[in-house]
C-alpha positions as CSV (number, residue, x, y, z in Angstrom):
1,X,118.6,79.3,98.6
2,X,115.6,77.7,96.8
3,X,115.4,78.4,93.1
4,X,112.9,77.5,90.4
5,X,113.9,77.3,86.7
6,X,112.3,79.9,84.4
7,X,111.7,79.8,80.6
8,X,114.7,82.2,80.3
9,X,117.9,80.0,80.0
10,X,120.3,80.6,82.9
11,X,117.7,82.4,85.1
12,X,115.9,81.2,88.2
13,X,113.0,82.5,90.3
14,X,114.1,83.0,93.9
15,X,111.7,80.9,96.0
16,X,113.4,81.6,99.3
17,X,114.4,85.1,100.5
18,X,115.7,87.4,97.8
19,X,119.3,88.5,98.5
20,X,118.3,92.1,97.8
21,X,114.8,92.6,99.2
22,X,114.6,89.6,101.6
23,X,111.1,88.6,100.3
24,X,109.9,85.5,98.5
25,X,108.8,85.1,94.9
26,X,108.9,87.3,91.8
27,X,112.6,88.1,92.0
28,X,115.1,86.3,89.8
29,X,118.8,85.5,89.9
30,X,121.2,84.3,87.1
31,X,123.1,81.0,87.2
32,X,126.4,82.6,88.2
33,X,124.6,84.4,91.1
34,X,126.1,87.7,90.0
35,X,122.9,89.6,88.9
36,X,119.5,89.8,90.7
37,X,116.4,91.2,89.0
38,X,114.6,92.5,92.1
39,X,110.9,93.6,91.9
40,X,111.0,95.7,95.1
41,X,114.3,97.6,95.6
42,X,114.7,100.3,92.9
43,X,117.9,101.1,91.0
44,X,118.5,103.3,87.9
45,X,119.1,100.1,85.9
46,X,115.8,98.5,85.2
47,X,113.4,97.1,82.5
48,X,109.7,96.6,82.3
49,X,108.3,93.0,82.0
50,X,104.8,91.6,81.9
51,X,104.9,91.1,85.7
52,X,106.2,94.6,86.5
53,X,109.4,96.6,86.6
54,X,112.5,94.6,87.4
55,X,115.6,96.4,88.9
56,X,119.1,95.0,88.2
57,X,121.4,94.5,91.1
58,X,124.9,93.3,90.7
59,X,126.4,91.0,93.3
60,X,130.0,90.4,94.3
61,X,130.5,86.7,93.8
62,X,133.1,86.6,96.6
63,X,130.7,88.2,99.1
64,X,127.8,85.7,98.4
65,X,127.2,83.5,101.5
66,X,128.0,79.9,100.8
67,X,124.5,78.3,101.2
68,X,123.1,75.2,99.7
69,X,121.3,75.7,96.4
70,X,118.1,73.8,95.9
71,X,116.8,73.9,92.3
72,X,113.1,72.9,92.1
73,X,112.5,70.3,89.3
74,X,110.1,71.6,86.8
75,X,108.1,69.0,84.9
76,X,105.4,71.4,83.8
77,X,104.1,71.8,80.3
78,X,103.3,75.0,78.4
79,X,100.0,76.7,79.2
80,X,97.2,76.2,76.6
81,X,95.6,79.1,74.7
82,X,92.8,81.1,76.4
83,X,90.0,79.5,74.3
84,X,91.1,76.0,75.5
85,X,91.4,77.1,79.1
86,X,87.9,78.6,79.0
87,X,86.5,75.3,77.6
88,X,88.0,73.3,80.4
89,X,87.2,75.8,83.2
90,X,83.6,76.1,82.2
91,X,83.3,72.3,82.3
92,X,84.8,72.5,85.8
93,X,82.2,75.1,86.9
94,X,79.5,72.4,86.2
95,X,81.2,69.9,88.4
96,X,81.9,71.8,91.6
97,X,79.7,74.1,93.7
98,X,80.0,77.0,96.1
99,X,80.0,75.9,99.8
100,X,77.6,77.4,102.3
101,X,80.5,78.9,104.3
102,X,81.9,80.6,101.2
103,X,78.4,81.8,100.2
104,X,77.9,83.3,103.6
105,X,81.3,85.0,103.5
106,X,80.4,86.6,100.2
107,X,76.9,87.6,101.4
108,X,77.5,88.7,105.0
109,X,81.2,89.8,104.9
110,X,81.6,91.0,101.4
111,X,78.0,92.3,101.0
112,X,77.4,90.8,97.6
113,X,73.8,90.4,96.4
114,X,72.7,86.7,96.0
115,X,72.1,87.3,92.3
116,X,75.6,88.6,91.8
117,X,77.1,85.6,93.6
118,X,75.3,83.3,91.3
119,X,76.1,85.2,88.1
120,X,79.8,85.6,88.9
121,X,80.1,81.8,89.2
122,X,82.3,81.7,92.3
123,X,83.1,78.1,93.4
124,X,84.8,76.2,96.3
125,X,87.9,74.0,95.9
126,X,86.9,70.6,97.2
127,X,89.0,69.1,100.0
128,X,88.6,65.4,99.0
129,X,88.3,63.2,96.0
130,X,89.5,65.8,93.5
131,X,90.4,63.0,91.1
132,X,86.7,62.3,90.7
133,X,86.1,65.9,89.8
134,X,88.9,65.8,87.2
135,X,87.4,62.6,85.8
136,X,84.0,64.2,85.5
137,X,85.5,67.2,83.7
138,X,87.2,64.8,81.3
139,X,83.9,63.1,80.6
140,X,82.5,66.5,79.6
141,X,85.4,67.0,77.2
142,X,86.6,64.9,74.4
143,X,89.9,63.4,75.7
144,X,91.9,63.1,78.9
145,X,94.7,65.1,77.2
146,X,92.4,68.1,77.3
147,X,93.6,68.8,80.8
148,X,97.3,68.9,79.8
149,X,98.5,72.5,79.9
150,X,95.6,73.7,82.0
151,X,96.8,75.4,85.3
152,X,95.4,73.7,88.3
153,X,95.3,70.2,86.8
154,X,98.1,67.7,86.8
155,X,98.6,64.0,86.1
156,X,100.2,61.7,88.7
157,X,101.0,58.1,89.1
158,X,98.7,55.9,91.3
159,X,98.5,52.2,92.2
160,X,96.6,51.4,89.1
161,X,98.4,53.8,86.7
162,X,98.4,57.5,85.9
163,X,95.4,59.6,86.8
164,X,94.3,63.3,86.6
165,X,93.6,65.4,89.8
166,X,93.7,69.0,91.0
167,X,96.2,71.0,93.0
168,X,95.7,73.9,95.4
169,X,94.5,74.6,99.0
170,X,90.9,74.5,99.9
171,X,89.2,77.9,99.7
172,X,87.0,80.2,97.7
173,X,87.7,80.1,93.9
174,X,87.6,83.4,92.0
175,X,87.4,83.3,88.2
176,X,89.4,85.7,86.0
177,X,87.6,86.7,82.9
178,X,89.1,88.1,79.7
179,X,87.7,91.0,77.7
180,X,85.8,88.4,75.7
181,X,84.4,86.6,78.7
182,X,86.7,83.7,78.5
183,X,87.7,82.3,82.0
184,X,91.5,82.1,81.7
185,X,92.5,81.4,85.3
186,X,91.5,81.3,89.0
187,X,92.7,82.6,92.3
188,X,91.9,80.8,95.5
189,X,91.2,82.7,98.7
190,X,92.5,79.9,101.0
191,X,90.6,79.0,104.1
192,X,93.7,78.8,106.2
193,X,96.5,81.1,105.1
194,X,100.0,80.0,106.2
195,X,101.6,81.6,109.2
196,X,104.8,83.5,108.7
197,X,107.4,85.2,110.9
198,X,108.1,88.9,110.3
199,X,111.6,89.6,111.7
200,X,113.7,92.7,111.9
201,X,117.2,93.2,113.3
202,X,119.6,90.6,114.6
203,X,117.3,87.6,114.7
204,X,116.6,84.5,112.7
205,X,113.9,82.0,113.2
206,X,111.4,79.5,111.8
207,X,108.0,78.2,112.6
208,X,108.1,74.6,113.9
209,X,104.3,73.9,114.1
210,X,101.0,75.6,114.5
211,X,99.3,74.9,117.9
212,X,95.9,75.5,119.4
213,X,94.5,79.0,119.3
214,X,94.7,81.3,122.3
215,X,91.8,82.4,124.5
216,X,91.0,85.2,122.1
217,X,90.8,82.9,119.1
218,X,94.1,84.1,117.7
219,X,96.3,81.6,115.9
220,X,99.5,80.5,117.6
221,X,102.7,78.7,116.6
222,X,105.7,77.1,118.3
223,X,108.8,78.8,116.9
224,X,112.5,78.5,117.1
225,X,114.4,81.8,117.4
226,X,118.1,82.5,117.2
227,X,119.4,85.8,118.6
228,X,122.7,86.9,120.2
229,X,124.1,83.3,120.0
230,X,121.1,81.9,121.8
231,X,118.5,79.5,120.5
232,X,115.0,79.7,122.1
233,X,111.8,77.8,121.6
234,X,108.9,80.1,122.1
235,X,105.1,80.2,121.5
236,X,103.8,83.2,119.7
237,X,100.3,84.4,119.1
238,X,99.2,86.1,115.8
239,X,99.8,89.9,115.8
240,X,101.6,89.8,119.2
241,X,104.8,91.7,118.3
242,X,107.8,91.1,120.5
243,X,110.6,93.8,120.5
244,X,114.0,93.6,122.2
245,X,116.1,96.7,123.1
246,X,119.6,96.8,124.6
247,X,120.2,98.2,128.1
248,X,121.0,101.5,126.5
249,X,117.7,101.6,124.7
250,X,118.9,100.7,121.2
251,X,116.7,98.5,119.0
252,X,118.1,94.9,118.7
253,X,115.3,92.9,117.0
254,X,111.6,92.4,116.7
255,X,109.5,89.3,115.8
256,X,105.9,89.0,114.9
257,X,103.7,86.1,113.9
258,X,101.6,87.1,110.9
259,X,99.1,85.5,108.6
260,X,100.8,85.0,105.3
261,X,99.5,85.3,101.7
262,X,95.7,84.7,101.5
263,X,95.2,84.7,97.8
264,X,97.0,82.2,95.6
265,X,96.9,81.4,91.9
266,X,95.3,78.1,91.1
267,X,98.3,76.6,89.3
268,X,100.1,73.3,89.0
269,X,103.4,74.5,87.6
270,X,105.4,72.6,90.2
271,X,103.6,69.3,89.4
272,X,104.3,66.6,86.9
273,X,102.3,67.4,83.7
274,X,101.0,70.5,85.3
275,X,101.0,74.0,84.0
276,X,102.0,77.4,85.4
277,X,99.5,80.2,85.5
278,X,102.1,82.6,84.1
279,X,103.1,83.3,80.5
280,X,101.3,85.7,80.7
281,X,99.3,86.1,84.0
282,X,95.6,86.5,83.6
283,X,93.9,89.9,84.2
284,X,90.2,90.0,85.2
285,X,87.7,92.3,83.6
286,X,84.6,92.8,85.8
287,X,81.4,94.1,84.3
288,X,78.3,95.0,86.5
289,X,76.7,91.6,87.3
290,X,73.4,92.3,85.4
291,X,75.5,92.4,82.2
292,X,76.8,88.9,82.7
293,X,73.7,87.1,81.5
294,X,73.9,89.0,78.2
295,X,77.7,88.6,77.7
296,X,78.5,85.7,75.4
297,X,81.8,83.9,75.3
298,X,83.9,85.5,72.6
299,X,82.0,88.7,72.7
300,X,84.1,91.8,73.4
301,X,83.0,93.7,76.5
302,X,82.7,97.0,74.6
303,X,79.7,95.7,72.8
304,X,78.0,95.2,76.1
305,X,78.7,98.6,77.7
306,X,80.7,101.7,77.2
307,X,84.4,101.0,77.8
308,X,85.8,104.5,77.0
309,X,86.4,104.8,80.7
310,X,87.9,101.8,82.5
311,X,88.8,101.6,86.2
312,X,91.7,99.5,87.6
313,X,92.1,98.0,91.0
314,X,93.9,95.0,92.6
315,X,92.3,91.6,92.7
316,X,89.1,90.0,91.3
317,X,86.8,90.6,94.3
318,X,87.5,94.3,94.5
319,X,87.0,94.6,90.8
320,X,83.7,92.7,90.9
321,X,82.4,94.9,93.8
322,X,83.6,98.1,92.1
323,X,82.0,97.2,88.8
324,X,78.6,96.8,90.6
325,X,79.0,99.9,92.8
326,X,80.3,102.2,90.1
327,X,78.4,100.7,87.1
328,X,81.7,100.8,85.2
329,X,84.0,98.2,83.6
330,X,86.8,97.5,86.1
331,X,90.0,95.5,85.6
332,X,91.4,93.5,88.6
333,X,95.1,93.1,88.1
334,X,97.1,90.4,90.1
335,X,99.4,93.0,91.7
336,X,100.1,96.7,91.6
337,X,103.2,96.1,89.5
338,X,101.4,94.1,86.8
339,X,100.0,97.1,85.0
340,X,101.7,96.4,81.7
341,X,99.4,93.4,81.2
342,X,96.5,95.9,80.7
343,X,98.0,97.7,77.7
344,X,96.6,95.6,74.9
345,X,93.3,94.8,76.5
346,X,92.6,98.5,77.1
347,X,93.5,99.3,73.5
348,X,91.2,96.6,72.2
349,X,88.3,98.0,74.3
350,X,88.9,101.5,72.9
351,X,89.6,102.9,76.3
352,X,90.2,106.7,76.4
353,X,90.4,107.2,80.2
354,X,91.9,105.0,82.9
355,X,91.1,105.5,86.5
356,X,93.4,103.8,89.0
357,X,91.6,102.8,92.2
358,X,94.3,101.4,94.4
359,X,93.9,101.1,98.2
360,X,93.7,104.3,100.2
361,X,97.2,103.6,101.7
362,X,98.8,104.1,98.3
363,X,100.3,107.4,99.6
364,X,101.8,105.8,102.7
365,X,102.9,102.4,101.3
366,X,106.2,102.9,99.4
367,X,106.0,99.7,97.3
368,X,102.5,100.6,96.0
369,X,103.3,104.3,95.5
370,X,106.4,103.2,93.5
371,X,104.2,100.9,91.4
372,X,101.7,103.7,90.7
373,X,104.4,106.0,89.6
374,X,105.8,103.4,87.3
375,X,102.3,102.7,86.0
376,X,101.7,106.4,85.1
377,X,105.1,106.7,83.4
378,X,104.4,103.5,81.4
379,X,100.9,104.5,80.1
380,X,102.0,108.1,79.5
381,X,104.8,106.8,77.1
382,X,102.8,104.1,75.5
383,X,99.4,105.7,75.0
384,X,97.5,109.0,74.8
385,X,94.9,107.8,77.2
386,X,93.9,110.2,80.0
387,X,95.1,108.9,83.4
388,X,93.4,109.6,86.8
389,X,93.6,108.5,90.4
390,X,90.6,107.7,92.5
391,X,91.2,109.0,96.1
392,X,89.4,108.9,99.4
393,X,90.2,109.2,103.1
394,X,91.2,105.8,104.6
395,X,88.7,106.3,107.4
396,X,86.0,105.8,104.7
397,X,87.4,102.4,103.7
398,X,90.8,100.9,102.9
399,X,89.9,99.5,99.4
400,X,87.4,100.6,96.8
401,X,85.1,97.8,97.8
402,X,85.1,99.0,101.5
403,X,84.5,102.6,100.3
404,X,81.4,101.7,98.2
405,X,80.1,99.4,101.0
406,X,80.2,102.4,103.3
407,X,78.1,104.4,100.7
408,X,80.9,106.7,99.7
409,X,82.3,107.5,96.3
410,X,85.9,108.4,95.4
411,X,87.2,111.7,94.2
412,X,88.7,111.4,90.7
413,X,91.9,113.5,90.2
414,X,93.8,113.8,86.9
415,X,97.3,112.4,87.2
416,X,98.6,114.3,84.1
417,X,97.6,117.6,82.6
């Protein structure tokens, strides 16, 4: 089991498969391995944190498989305040550009207007010579130590001594803006998302290496699978699901090669002198792009436009598209369960009505439906704001961005009378 130390003494983030839900990340386990705070499998024993609801599960120490424990060394420093992050990130914006490929993606695939792309200040993570970018950012600031505590930057040792550089995969960089137009973090839409195996039933396996694409352009990988005391080396293509049944027709196992997580926080919490994006995670407030040229750093968004009604969706791109299409302020939260991060910003904006615009499959995806129910319960207890759900048929678009691109508008239904 791979673990990462957290700021809470005696608790670790589970970086391998959680013993309760089987998924990676977010879940936590105590030092004695007797309690798991799982984010996905509900119990009656829970508490709400800034990253979502955490359910307590109690383990039998005698029943825990004896596996090697790997604890990731954490040499990160505390994250700097938002005003400092904004100063560094705005210096970075002047040192990197948006690649032509990413510009075309935003223009042709995401249907952004050219002016919106420019005003929203999207950028591309360079693939080479990142230390030169870091050096140029330092030159715009007052001191090399200004990069200390800024997620994404870290200091490493080279042949000629320590130097600053940048972490993260190559991809499209998406800024997160606070309610006062401070850039407090970034997500990267990576160019090549990692491949993962989705397995069910009596099977275990791992990806050995990615190989050339198939004739249809689908990604492939050479994998090692273990089932029924047999070990096999097989080549799987993306989205080609293999299922095994017994002679009597009973399900035995299934395996499918899938593209893994596409969006990643730009963070350096696992690096020497780096900083984690958390504590707390950023949330992104999107205003319609014509507002951006009038929105000064430090100026509250409610002085730019009416924020008595604020919409909420997942992710910065959907929020940006929704703000333009609806002509409303829209929060993009980092995950459906991260709703508690919105409480104080919404209060500061004077919000009276929240409209949740999660993907159309919210009614059929148990995890998202559960997060929505928790969200409604949370705001109903904490505020007197009106709560509504934006709904539409999935045939009109999966996300709010797809819906608006297809020239439809959602139906807004009150969640509480």
